[in-house]
C-alpha angles and dihedrals in degrees: 000000000000144000133228113254115248115266115260115240088214142356094221113126092004133130115237121195121211118203115197128194087218099247120136096249094066094064099069093035092052091045093054093043089051091055094050094045092052097041105039105025102031096240105176101203138017118200116192126201131172128210118240091226120035094209097045130075118273114287118265089249091056094045089052089054094054090078090066094054126084092213139005133214117194118195144189127204111208 
């Protein structure tokens, strides 16, 4: 049904999307990860979106945005 995206040679200058399940634990994790990605790997932009329901798939509007990002990190906050 789908194929893996090609591996990026570098994250420098890219846009990375974070998709959170909305639980409290993702806030600190994503803040730390954002700092690492920007400082150590040169990521240009981080886009943060939160699902409306932590136990359901990402909302359609979030899925539509994924095409605009170079990479995606999905996280849980338990």
